[in-house]
N, C-alpha and C positions, 0 to 999 in steps of 0.2 A: 634458422635455428638448427642447432646440432641435435642429433638423436639423443633423447633423454632429457633435454632441457624442459623446464616446466613452463607451461603457458597458462595464464589466468585470463579468462575471456567471458563474455556474456553471450548466452544463448537462450532463447525463449524466456526472457525475463529472469533468468537465474545466472549467478556467477559460478563459473566452474574452473577446475584445474585439471590439466592432463599433461602427461609426459609426451614430448614430441615423438611421433611415430605410432601413438595409440589412437584408436578410432573413437573410443569412449572416454568420458571424463572420469577421473579417479575420485573427485570430491565435488559436491554441489552445495552452494551457499545462497542465502537470501540477500546478503549484502556484499558489495565489492571489498569492503574492509576485511570481512571474515575470509573471503577467498584469497586476498592478498597475503594475509597472515599465514594461512595454511600453505599456500604456494611457496612463500618465502622459506618456511620450515622444510618443506619437501625438497626444495632446491639446495638448501644448506646441508641437509642430510646426505644428498646424492652428489654434492660438489659439482653442480651444474649451473647454468644460467637460468634466471627467472625472468620471463617476458610477460609484462602486464599490458593488457590491451584495454582501450577505452570501449565504451558501449558500442561505438560505430565500427569497431574492429581494427582501428589503427593503433599502432604501438605507442604507449605513453611512457613506458619506462622499461629499462633492462638492468638487471643486477647480476653480477657474477659471484659465485661462491666457490671456494673462499676468495676474498678480495685479491689475494696474491696471484690468482690466475687471470685477473682482468688484464687484457692486452693493452688497455689505455692507461696511461700513467697520470690520470687526473685525480686529484684529491677530492674527497667528498662522498 
């Protein structure tokens, strides 16, 4: 992850968002859906990548904002 990318992850039973390079979470949520929505908004506002992790810590999804910055030319 590049510095400033937003990471959505689970810690201690709560879903959190934090910009890469920060020690602490910026937001805390009860559900993954809430955390994803907030993380997506944060990444979109900052024009960075949003990395969503599963409960076990593995990456489930990556999204680049804006889409024109995505290095892959895959539609979807």
